[in-house]
DOKOL-848853 format. One line per field, with one value per residue (C-alpha): x, y, z; residue number from 0; chain. Coordinates in Angstrom, 3 decimals, padded with zeros to 6 digits. Layout:
REM residues N
X = X/...
Y = Y/...
Z = Z/...
resi = NUM/...
chain = A/...
This chain:
REM residues 627
X = -000.228/001.461/002.483/000.764/-002.382/-004.842/-008.462/-007.098/-004.211/-007.727/-009.322/-011.038/-011.271/-008.394/-005.023/-001.418/001.548/005.182/008.516/012.300/015.476/013.568/015.286/011.747/009.665/006.866/006.311/006.262/003.650/001.168/001.709/001.025/-002.191/-003.495/-003.567/-005.257/-007.516/-010.562/-009.730/-010.885/-011.376/-012.575/-009.774/-005.433/-002.587/001.321/003.932/007.960/010.360/012.721/015.765/016.997/014.478/014.098/010.385/007.587/006.529/002.721/-000.148/-003.249/-006.625/-010.494/-011.855/-013.499/-012.388/-009.933/-008.044/-005.269/-005.007/-005.008/-002.636/-000.152/-000.986/000.192/003.283/005.759/008.585/008.329/011.799/014.014/017.275/015.580/014.114/010.890/007.984/003.964/000.770/-002.817/-006.587/-009.268/-012.601/-013.766/-015.219/-014.997/-015.346/-016.454/-014.296/-012.847/-008.954/-008.634/-009.282/-007.273/-004.320/-001.288/-001.971/000.550/001.534/001.767/005.214/004.573/007.413/005.803/002.884/000.943/-001.540/-003.916/-006.513/-008.851/-010.673/-009.037/-012.178/-011.566/-010.368/-012.884/-011.243/-008.188/-008.938/-010.001/-006.898/-004.590/-006.653/-006.339/-002.632/-002.344/-002.664/-004.699/-006.686/-007.287/-009.425/-012.783/-010.927/-010.019/-006.701/-005.238/-004.604/-002.946/000.445/-000.170/000.468/003.640/004.631/004.218/006.183/009.158/009.614/010.370/013.496/012.602/013.221/010.083/010.067/009.610/006.985/005.132/005.624/004.217/001.155/-000.473/-000.997/-002.809/-004.646/-008.307/-009.395/-008.698/-005.687/-002.841/-000.672/002.629/004.700/007.887/009.390/011.964/014.394/014.932/014.487/015.141/012.665/009.190/007.875/004.476/002.478/-000.865/-003.970/-005.919/-006.260/-003.512/000.286/003.041/006.589/009.116/012.958/014.728/017.860/018.250/014.194/011.900/008.070/005.029/001.463/-001.599/-002.120/-000.088/-001.140/000.917/003.867/004.523/006.174/009.291/009.585/007.371/009.492/007.234/006.647/003.260/003.595/001.215/-000.661/000.510/003.817/005.879/008.045/011.089/011.725/014.993/016.190/019.354/016.496/013.735/013.474/010.172/009.222/006.640/004.769/006.372/010.105/010.866/012.671/010.076/010.683/007.505/005.737/007.287/005.178/006.256/003.793/003.183/000.056/000.045/-001.461/-005.215/-005.083/-003.677/-006.173/-008.722/-006.785/-006.102/-009.499/-011.210/-013.300/-014.287/-017.762/-015.759/-013.204/-015.928/-017.990/-014.576/-014.387/-017.813/-016.256/-014.711/-017.545/-019.448/-017.250/-015.935/-019.841/-020.384/-016.868/-017.392/-021.218/-022.131/-021.086/-020.976/-022.994/-025.903/-025.009/-025.092/-022.896/-024.238/-022.716/-022.971/-027.317/-027.026/-030.587/-030.985/-032.371/-035.011/-035.720/-035.687/-038.348/-040.845/-041.220/-044.142/-043.572/-040.232/-040.510/-037.480/-037.105/-035.188/-034.898/-033.340/-030.845/-031.331/-035.090/-034.748/-032.005/-035.054/-037.642/-035.218/-034.395/-038.253/-039.060/-035.776/-037.128/-040.777/-039.096/-037.130/-037.863/-042.070/-042.039/-044.427/-042.203/-043.234/-040.987/-041.445/-039.893/-038.518/-039.747/-043.227/-043.239/-042.833/-045.924/-048.364/-049.964/-048.243/-049.098/-046.010/-045.516/-043.073/-043.603/-041.919/-038.810/-037.855/-034.672/-032.953/-031.470/-028.847/-025.146/-024.338/-025.973/-027.058/-029.869/-032.513/-035.771/-034.624/-032.786/-036.333/-038.166/-036.245/-036.462/-040.545/-040.554/-038.984/-041.406/-044.126/-042.435/-040.912/-037.416/-035.416/-031.828/-029.430/-027.872/-025.489/-021.747/-020.330/-019.856/-020.864/-022.856/-025.750/-028.410/-026.043/-025.698/-029.709/-030.272/-031.001/-028.856/-026.598/-025.996/-022.990/-022.010/-017.783/-018.106/-015.205/-015.883/-017.854/-016.987/-018.811/-022.430/-024.295/-024.144/-022.833/-020.719/-023.035/-025.528/-024.495/-023.189/-026.945/-028.354/-026.308/-025.996/-029.848/-029.786/-027.319/-030.355/-033.073/-031.389/-030.497/-033.937/-034.314/-032.396/-033.396/-037.466/-035.986/-038.478/-035.786/-034.324/-030.722/-030.426/-032.324/-029.909/-026.756/-028.405/-028.704/-025.670/-023.435/-025.228/-024.392/-020.568/-020.057/-021.924/-018.402/-016.822/-020.398/-020.077/-016.264/-017.795/-020.583/-017.856/-015.478/-019.247/-018.216/-017.133/-020.014/-022.452/-020.766/-021.495/-024.864/-025.286/-023.094/-026.203/-029.036/-026.716/-029.310/-032.060/-034.242/-036.951/-036.490/-038.720/-037.299/-039.615/-039.518/-041.329/-040.670/-036.533/-036.185/-038.194/-036.047/-033.525/-035.382/-036.483/-032.459/-031.665/-034.170/-032.526/-029.360/-029.978/-031.995/-029.049/-026.134/-027.809/-030.393/-033.092/-036.529/-036.582/-039.403/-039.318/-042.648/-043.359/-043.762/-047.446/-048.731/-047.789/-051.055/-052.701/-051.730/-048.175/-048.045/-049.884/-046.635/-044.811/-044.748/-041.583/-038.538/-039.143/-036.170/-037.405/-034.692/-036.653/-034.531/-035.378/-033.584/-034.335/-036.571/-040.351/-041.511/-040.091/-042.488/-044.719/-042.048/-041.621/-045.546/-044.981/-041.790/-044.029/-046.507/-043.601/-042.693/-045.759/-045.884/-042.738/-040.418/-036.894/-036.351/-032.999/-032.711/-030.838/-030.172/-028.684/-025.306/-025.929/-029.616/-029.909/-033.982/-034.573/-031.751/-034.035/-036.845/-035.565/-033.096/-030.496/-028.785/-026.896/-025.667/-025.167/-024.353/-027.303/-027.712/-030.526/-033.883/-033.231/-030.116/-030.289/-030.609/-027.149/-025.347/-028.921/-028.179/-024.057/-025.123/-027.656/-025.320/-022.359/-025.260/-026.171/-022.634/-021.656/-024.654/-023.775/-020.062/-021.504/-023.250/-020.343/-021.611/-019.744/-020.487/-018.820/-020.805/-023.965/-025.875/-027.799/-027.239/-025.434/-024.049/-025.691/-028.706/-028.943/-032.101/-035.451
Y = 000.182/003.780/005.101/008.113/009.000/012.117/012.922/015.242/013.096/010.955/013.936/014.951/015.237/015.155/013.152/014.824/013.238/014.725/012.827/013.960/012.310/009.259/008.243/007.412/009.737/009.743/005.693/006.568/009.457/007.252/003.784/006.983/008.664/004.617/004.063/007.414/007.427/006.731/009.771/011.379/010.533/013.334/014.027/013.632/015.428/015.228/018.288/017.287/019.843/019.300/021.121/019.931/021.574/024.565/023.941/022.239/018.977/018.914/016.398/016.434/014.460/014.209/011.297/010.680/006.571/006.690/009.671/008.187/005.352/008.356/010.265/006.732/006.920/010.593/009.999/009.991/011.895/012.541/013.484/011.588/012.767/013.351/016.786/017.522/016.085/016.422/014.599/014.922/013.104/015.361/015.054/018.397/021.218/024.163/024.394/021.591/018.292/019.758/019.295/022.903/022.532/020.115/020.343/021.113/024.892/026.989/030.626/032.865/032.489/028.727/028.327/027.223/024.949/023.592/020.679/021.592/019.022/021.180/024.563/027.845/029.783/033.800/032.465/035.137/037.869/036.927/036.211/039.759/041.311/039.185/040.253/043.885/043.026/041.750/038.007/035.686/032.983/030.044/027.858/028.162/026.201/027.966/026.620/028.484/031.830/030.017/029.685/033.053/034.505/032.117/033.671/037.402/036.342/034.825/038.196/039.944/037.692/035.120/031.292/029.400/028.493/031.403/032.343/029.395/030.605/034.362/033.222/030.879/034.559/035.400/032.088/030.742/027.745/023.858/022.258/020.854/022.563/021.141/023.140/022.731/025.705/025.908/027.574/025.250/021.722/019.240/021.096/020.465/022.496/021.550/023.054/022.214/023.471/020.474/018.442/015.669/015.825/012.949/012.900/010.095/009.829/007.076/006.451/009.543/009.772/012.041/011.846/013.593/012.607/013.533/009.847/006.988/004.680/006.719/006.545/002.924/002.097/004.636/004.103/003.314/005.641/008.693/011.637/013.757/017.434/019.435/022.393/025.664/024.272/024.130/021.416/021.834/018.217/017.765/013.938/014.367/015.107/017.348/020.097/021.709/025.024/026.706/029.447/031.701/030.202/028.385/024.762/021.639/018.520/016.432/013.747/010.244/007.670/003.828/001.941/-001.519/-001.476/-002.952/-000.437/-001.863/-001.256/002.210/003.464/002.654/004.337/001.435/000.848/-002.852/-000.939/001.788/001.923/002.959/004.782/007.286/007.151/008.524/010.790/012.603/015.714/016.603/016.246/017.996/020.985/021.387/021.470/024.241/026.010/029.813/029.011/029.738/032.484/033.054/036.419/033.879/035.385/032.864/032.245/029.893/030.633/027.919/028.132/030.655/032.284/035.852/036.680/038.107/034.932/033.245/035.660/035.222/030.939/029.949/026.708/023.938/020.451/018.374/015.161/012.640/008.395/006.876/008.018/011.354/011.162/010.969/014.202/015.758/014.995/016.856/019.747/020.075/020.887/023.235/025.376/025.318/026.350/028.917/030.391/030.004/028.446/025.860/023.364/019.257/016.075/013.348/009.675/010.671/007.007/008.499/011.719/011.528/009.519/012.178/015.125/017.070/020.983/022.541/026.162/029.078/029.911/026.177/025.768/021.794/020.626/016.816/015.514/012.922/011.912/011.103/013.593/010.643/008.587/007.713/008.068/011.048/012.753/011.944/013.723/016.631/016.830/016.362/019.032/021.194/020.315/021.190/025.188/024.704/025.586/023.093/022.961/019.959/018.881/016.665/015.460/015.465/018.779/018.911/015.772/015.026/016.556/019.411/020.761/020.666/022.391/026.162/026.207/023.737/023.244/021.137/018.712/018.280/015.041/013.907/010.104/007.570/004.283/002.274/001.494/002.574/006.072/007.891/010.939/012.211/011.627/014.088/016.399/016.169/016.849/020.333/021.720/021.541/023.037/025.574/026.593/026.756/029.338/030.607/030.791/032.711/035.186/036.137/036.044/038.149/035.258/034.962/037.878/038.308/036.444/033.455/033.105/033.754/031.001/028.522/029.690/028.945/025.406/024.476/025.787/023.691/020.382/019.192/019.193/017.706/014.595/014.217/013.865/011.773/009.172/009.425/006.963/004.678/001.674/002.159/002.391/-000.972/-002.950/-001.866/-003.356/-006.488/-007.229/-007.130/-008.945/-011.926/-010.252/-010.376/-007.875/-004.418/-000.848/002.383/004.912/008.629/012.166/015.192/015.896/012.085/010.634/011.076/009.803/006.806/005.918/006.132/003.727/001.514/001.869/000.977/-002.023/-003.607/-002.504/-003.704/-007.059/-007.729/-008.370/-006.472/-003.112/-000.986/002.645/004.622/008.004/007.396/008.326/006.087/002.891/002.674/002.961/-000.690/-001.700/-001.217/-005.123/-006.360/-005.916/-008.388/-009.842/-010.239/-007.241/-004.517/-001.359/001.639/005.130/008.486/010.199/013.269/015.821/018.093/019.639/016.336/014.156/013.435/012.136/009.991/008.901/007.896/005.615/004.300/003.300/001.785/-000.325/-001.103/-002.315/-005.141/-006.488/-004.576/-004.098/-000.273/000.752/005.166/007.358/009.942/013.122/012.633/012.528/012.603/010.195/009.964/008.515/005.948/005.213/004.248/002.436/-000.817/000.396/003.975/005.482/008.719/011.641/015.670/018.024/019.955/022.313/020.456/020.937/020.338/017.070/014.892/014.922/013.729/011.727/009.247/008.885/005.893/004.534/004.182/002.436/-000.121/-001.137/-001.910/-003.909/-006.167/-006.635/-006.974/-009.711/-011.515/-012.250/-009.493/-007.160/-003.724/-002.085/-004.424/-005.312/-007.923/-006.732/-002.705/-001.106/002.562/004.520/003.598/004.256/001.847/002.470
Z = 000.049/000.066/003.048/002.877/000.940/000.981/-000.390/-002.855/-004.188/-005.959/-007.454/-010.209/-014.229/-017.155/-016.931/-016.942/-017.922/-018.500/-018.841/-018.738/-020.091/-021.685/-025.294/-026.015/-024.598/-027.165/-025.776/-022.231/-022.727/-024.881/-022.063/-019.552/-021.174/-021.990/-018.348/-017.263/-020.257/-017.504/-015.939/-019.667/-023.205/-024.895/-026.473/-026.053/-027.028/-026.787/-027.111/-027.387/-026.866/-030.347/-029.316/-032.504/-034.555/-032.320/-032.166/-029.627/-031.428/-030.894/-031.960/-030.764/-031.597/-030.209/-031.603/-027.991/-026.896/-029.669/-029.212/-027.668/-030.763/-033.456/-031.133/-031.970/-035.676/-035.947/-034.412/-037.278/-037.544/-033.090/-032.209/-029.509/-027.766/-024.316/-024.274/-021.811/-023.123/-021.665/-022.476/-021.459/-021.756/-021.393/-019.740/-020.966/-018.940/-020.448/-024.321/-026.775/-026.973/-030.568/-031.284/-031.366/-027.487/-026.717/-024.675/-024.957/-025.186/-026.387/-025.717/-028.587/-029.360/-029.240/-027.194/-023.686/-023.538/-021.115/-019.831/-017.207/-014.886/-012.972/-013.141/-013.543/-012.015/-012.826/-016.404/-018.035/-016.032/-016.758/-020.142/-021.134/-019.256/-021.390/-024.398/-023.324/-023.379/-027.027/-026.685/-028.433/-027.318/-029.883/-027.591/-025.555/-022.538/-019.076/-019.863/-021.550/-019.896/-017.506/-019.981/-021.522/-017.882/-017.265/-021.111/-019.949/-016.205/-018.590/-020.685/-017.679/-017.585/-014.774/-014.810/-015.775/-012.435/-011.172/-013.699/-012.562/-008.747/-009.336/-011.440/-008.379/-007.116/-009.621/-010.512/-008.596/-008.661/-008.468/-010.698/-011.549/-014.312/-016.307/-018.612/-020.958/-022.483/-025.618/-023.920/-021.126/-023.303/-021.093/-018.143/-016.540/-014.170/-012.866/-010.059/-007.735/-005.844/-005.143/-008.073/-007.488/-008.802/-008.518/-009.137/-009.540/-010.646/-011.495/-013.802/-015.119/-016.165/-014.994/-014.656/-013.866/-014.197/-012.213/-011.201/-009.644/-012.472/-015.442/-013.142/-012.529/-016.138/-015.093/-011.104/-008.030/-005.877/-006.102/-004.402/-003.618/-004.517/-001.762/-002.829/-003.907/-004.040/-007.496/-008.761/-011.067/-012.611/-014.640/-015.619/-012.893/-009.989/-009.245/-006.640/-004.707/-003.467/-001.794/-002.967/-001.196/-002.831/000.453/-000.337/000.763/000.824/-000.543/000.411/-000.168/-001.573/-002.070/-004.186/-004.392/-006.912/-010.195/-012.935/-012.649/-008.643/-008.979/-011.726/-008.985/-006.297/-003.903/-003.599/-004.739/-007.415/-009.517/-007.611/-004.116/-005.305/-006.894/-003.607/-001.992/-004.938/-004.171/-002.030/-004.820/-007.748/-005.196/-004.826/-008.680/-009.667/-007.570/-008.224/-009.808/-010.007/-006.461/-004.071/-000.280/-000.622/-002.625/-006.221/-008.908/-012.467/-014.458/-017.635/-019.748/-018.958/-022.160/-021.238/-019.577/-016.790/-018.809/-020.625/-017.377/-015.780/-019.096/-018.298/-016.038/-015.070/-015.103/-016.002/-015.197/-017.318/-016.832/-015.691/-013.203/-010.550/-012.706/-012.410/-008.180/-008.288/-010.315/-007.856/-005.407/-008.160/-008.519/-004.598/-004.802/-007.861/-006.164/-002.902/-003.223/-006.791/-006.029/-009.141/-010.762/-011.096/-012.478/-012.789/-015.260/-016.273/-019.425/-021.313/-020.488/-020.574/-024.648/-025.095/-023.263/-024.252/-022.204/-022.432/-023.454/-025.048/-025.145/-021.423/-020.388/-019.388/-020.011/-017.777/-019.004/-016.704/-018.267/-016.953/-020.314/-022.614/-024.507/-022.967/-025.393/-023.889/-021.933/-025.986/-027.154/-024.794/-024.993/-029.075/-027.956/-026.125/-028.749/-031.333/-028.783/-028.389/-024.803/-024.150/-023.045/-020.950/-021.073/-017.509/-018.239/-017.273/-021.119/-022.223/-025.861/-025.760/-028.157/-026.075/-024.604/-028.597/-029.334/-026.348/-025.803/-022.852/-020.513/-016.654/-016.705/-013.463/-013.006/-011.899/-013.997/-015.602/-013.869/-014.757/-012.317/-014.018/-010.713/-010.597/-007.146/-007.988/-010.626/-008.928/-006.185/-008.792/-010.277/-007.322/-005.904/-009.922/-009.618/-006.500/-007.645/-010.367/-008.162/-006.633/-009.600/-010.585/-007.108/-007.756/-011.081/-009.702/-006.328/-004.298/-001.710/000.630/001.067/004.199/002.687/-000.177/001.690/003.770/001.129/-000.691/002.377/002.907/-001.013/-000.375/002.680/000.923/000.223/003.711/005.149/002.204/003.726/007.045/005.847/004.564/007.184/008.447/006.153/008.266/010.383/007.825/006.379/009.834/009.284/006.092/006.853/009.232/006.698/003.524/003.861/003.669/000.232/000.952/001.838/001.718/001.975/003.006/003.184/003.263/001.971/000.978/002.367/-000.412/-003.342/-001.286/-000.408/-003.755/-004.661/-002.108/-003.175/-006.680/-005.329/-003.441/-006.593/-008.896/-007.205/-004.891/-006.577/-004.341/-003.966/-002.656/-002.704/-001.983/-000.623/000.344/004.272/004.371/001.769/003.550/005.200/001.758/001.073/001.297/005.008/004.404/003.422/006.572/008.838/011.559/009.192/006.977/007.281/006.546/005.808/006.419/006.146/009.300/009.265/011.684/009.552/009.638/008.428/011.280/014.071/011.049/009.713/013.456/013.369/010.337/012.233/015.220/012.687/011.336/014.263/015.527/012.834/013.774/011.071/012.108/010.915/009.721/009.895/008.336/011.205/012.257/013.967/017.919/017.448/020.057/020.253/017.200/017.307/020.274/018.640/015.793/015.680/013.717/012.734/009.907/011.496/008.618/009.404/009.539/006.587/005.557/004.398/000.559/000.353/002.752/-000.084/-000.973/002.198/003.199/000.023/001.179/003.736/001.243/-000.995/001.344/002.025/-001.245/-001.827/001.165/000.944/-002.762/-002.206/000.366/-002.321/-004.515/-007.002/-009.407/-008.246/-011.263/-014.046/-011.897/-014.607/-017.356/-017.035/-019.015/-018.056/-021.021/-022.432/-025.974/-027.078/-025.949
resi = 0/1/2/3/4/5/6/7/8/9/10/11/12/13/14/15/16/17/18/19/20/21/22/23/24/25/26/27/28/29/30/31/32/33/34/35/36/37/38/39/40/41/42/43/44/45/46/47/48/49/50/51/52/53/54/55/56/57/58/59/60/61/62/63/64/65/66/67/68/69/70/71/72/73/74/75/76/77/78/79/80/81/82/83/84/85/86/87/88/89/90/91/92/93/94/95/96/97/98/99/100/101/102/103/104/105/106/107/108/109/110/111/112/113/114/115/116/117/118/119/120/121/122/123/124/125/126/127/128/129/130/131/132/133/134/135/136/137/138/139/140/141/142/143/144/145/146/147/148/149/150/151/152/153/154/155/156/157/158/159/160/161/162/163/164/165/166/167/168/169/170/171/172/173/174/175/176/177/178/179/180/181/182/183/184/185/186/187/188/189/190/191/192/193/194/195/196/197/198/199/200/201/202/203/204/205/206/207/208/209/210/211/212/213/214/215/216/217/218/219/220/221/222/223/224/225/226/227/228/229/230/231/232/233/234/235/236/237/238/239/240/241/242/243/244/245/246/247/248/249/250/251/252/253/254/255/256/257/258/259/260/261/262/263/264/265/266/267/268/269/270/271/272/273/274/275/276/277/278/279/280/281/282/283/284/285/286/287/288/289/290/291/292/293/294/295/296/297/298/299/300/301/302/303/304/305/306/307/308/309/310/311/312/313/314/315/316/317/318/319/320/321/322/323/324/325/326/327/328/329/330/331/332/333/334/335/336/337/338/339/340/341/342/343/344/345/346/347/348/349/350/351/352/353/354/355/356/357/358/359/360/361/362/363/364/365/366/367/368/369/370/371/372/373/374/375/376/377/378/379/380/381/382/383/384/385/386/387/388/389/390/391/392/393/394/395/396/397/398/399/400/401/402/403/404/405/406/407/408/409/410/411/412/413/414/415/416/417/418/419/420/421/422/423/424/425/426/427/428/429/430/431/432/433/434/435/436/437/438/439/440/441/442/443/444/445/446/447/448/449/450/451/452/453/454/455/456/457/458/459/460/461/462/463/464/465/466/467/468/469/470/471/472/473/474/475/476/477/478/479/480/481/482/483/484/485/486/487/488/489/490/491/492/493/494/495/496/497/498/499/500/501/502/503/504/505/506/507/508/509/510/511/512/513/514/515/516/517/518/519/520/521/522/523/524/525/526/527/528/529/530/531/532/533/534/535/536/537/538/539/540/541/542/543/544/545/546/547/548/549/550/551/552/553/554/555/556/557/558/559/560/561/562/563/564/565/566/567/568/569/570/571/572/573/574/575/576/577/578/579/580/581/582/583/584/585/586/587/588/589/590/591/592/593/594/595/596/597/598/599/600/601/602/603/604/605/606/607/608/609/610/611/612/613/614/615/616/617/618/619/620/621/622/623/624/625/626
chain = A/A/A/A/A/A/A/A/A/A/A/A/A/A/A/A/A/A/A/A/A/A/A/A/A/A/A/A/A/A/A/A/A/A/A/A/A/A/A/A/A/A/A/A/A/A/A/A/A/A/A/A/A/A/A/A/A/A/A/A/A/A/A/A/A/A/A/A/A/A/A/A/A/A/A/A/A/A/A/A/A/A/A/A/A/A/A/A/A/A/A/A/A/A/A/A/A/A/A/A/A/A/A/A/A/A/A/A/A/A/A/A/A/A/A/A/A/A/A/A/A/A/A/A/A/A/A/A/A/A/A/A/A/A/A/A/A/A/A/A/A/A/A/A/A/A/A/A/A/A/A/A/A/A/A/A/A/A/A/A/A/A/A/A/A/A/A/A/A/A/A/A/A/A/A/A/A/A/A/A/A/A/A/A/A/A/A/A/A/A/A/A/A/A/A/A/A/A/A/A/A/A/A/A/A/A/A/A/A/A/A/A/A/A/A/A/A/A/A/A/A/A/A/A/A/A/A/A/A/A/A/A/A/A/A/A/A/A/A/A/A/A/A/A/A/A/A/A/A/A/A/A/A/A/A/A/A/A/A/A/A/A/A/A/A/A/A/A/A/A/A/A/A/A/A/A/A/A/A/A/A/A/A/A/A/A/A/A/A/A/A/A/A/A/A/A/A/A/A/A/A/A/A/A/A/A/A/A/A/A/A/A/A/A/A/A/A/A/A/A/A/A/A/A/A/A/A/A/A/A/A/A/A/A/A/A/A/A/A/A/A/A/A/A/A/A/A/A/A/A/A/A/A/A/A/A/A/A/A/A/A/A/A/A/A/A/A/A/A/A/A/A/A/A/A/A/A/A/A/A/A/A/A/A/A/A/A/A/A/A/A/A/A/A/A/A/A/A/A/A/A/A/A/A/A/A/A/A/A/A/A/A/A/A/A/A/A/A/A/A/A/A/A/A/A/A/A/A/A/A/A/A/A/A/A/A/A/A/A/A/A/A/A/A/A/A/A/A/A/A/A/A/A/A/A/A/A/A/A/A/A/A/A/A/A/A/A/A/A/A/A/A/A/A/A/A/A/A/A/A/A/A/A/A/A/A/A/A/A/A/A/A/A/A/A/A/A/A/A/A/A/A/A/A/A/A/A/A/A/A/A/A/A/A/A/A/A/A/A/A/A/A/A/A/A/A/A/A/A/A/A/A/A/A/A/A/A/A/A/A/A/A/A/A/A/A/A/A/A/A/A/A/A/A/A/A/A/A/A/A/A/A/A/A/A/A/A/A/A/A/A/A/A/A/A/A/A/A/A/A/A/A/A/A/A/A/A/A/A/A/A/A/A/A/A/A/A/A/A/A/A/A/A/A/A/A/A/A/A/A/A/A/A/A/A/A/A/A/A/A/A/A/A/A/A/A/A
């Protein structure tokens, strides 16, 4: 195992790699990119410093899953000689996945190149200043501003490492970046803030990557770069400095994993890895969109405030876990924006004669942006005159291209079929959208918007706190590994959580799991409750808590074993149930983001105990492209 690990080491989207001192840097980069492809596959690119020719040799491809294959096919004439080289595989966040937007990006002179993982939060204001100073931007990415900032600093006569260090004080966001410069052909300079970055050195070859998997073929003696640290990597070693210029000693990592295990970050499967990536997915999705003062900025929405005010209702249309996120979004839109809202299942919406017109805004939710039922529902909504916004995790997906506007989550690639981090990212994106509507429609006062914004911005920490209880969740789940019938109950914001919890258990453990509004049990389903039945109830402390507890007593009276999702430290609720899954308390309409976490782990542990493949559940596919 790794000697030390922090959550940030296993962060977000995109993969970067760099090598210097290798006699075949192209092969090192291509192999590294192949091992990083699970982090992003929209496009890929390579730059190698060709000192003899006096240029940066660059190839890029935007062929989705075939991008790295295309790079290899275009690699004739790649320079040798051991110069510095960097590569990138992209999960698009700013700008469509085109070759023009593929990394590496160059400065105006074509002598400095950058690869980047993460998000530059203040890229728009930086781009405006740089353009005013005469710089030309040739991509739609947030990345490009960084290389032009370094270009400006280099023009003052400072070294590449000093230029990058100075730029850290200017750039806001979470990122890992690596640079090469034709004027220093054997050097790679890199820095990070939150996003992962590791370096290694062995036998005259230096390696740098966003993930351990890409470095294992070169060395197992690796070091983790810390936040706001800058590394200068050469063929004869490396040095690291802090943001203020002092020398620092990076954390050493000794790795015994193989590549497959490294891609999973040391976790046994992608699903558990993605569960623990959720604080980062939530934080990245909110980054730059919600501010502590309650203001919002949704650039890709592409609908003006006046256009948003003209809508009379919102319809959220989706399938599966996205539909459950839509149920939460509907409640937030109604409560915060005081706007009529509905949620519909995409496969049903298409065939209903829904009343739609130009005053209806339809929000279609799909992790891939390609879900066929949702795509057809979107096309039907447009045919009937409605405006459409696509909420998706994939920039420039089919739905994003056809919609009037987009809401992009930033969860990064999700490999596990059963959605976890994408589901949480959808929840917070819909909540941010609801707050945006509330601001536009002036339905909340400043204090209320600040409270909601503060809760949203605190969700990454709340998610991390909940995940710290994962072992307790696992212990509770394993008590029920042989049970075949479960009932999930919730009210208000807890109902979508119950629905999602039941779906996860069905998807992964292959057991019957039914979800109901808790108040509906007495209208029929309660006849199924008898000794041995297991009822999972969402019972966090919100306005309907007393009613939920009355429903719990109804279950207990008929012999059910009750497992409750409760607020941390809530001994009163714990005293009325058989087992508890504790989560941090947050504002009611934001609570599904934390309340669903123990139910993800609950399903995961039961599935594993039953010998099931949690990454590839039977009969299921990640992207549903048939009706």
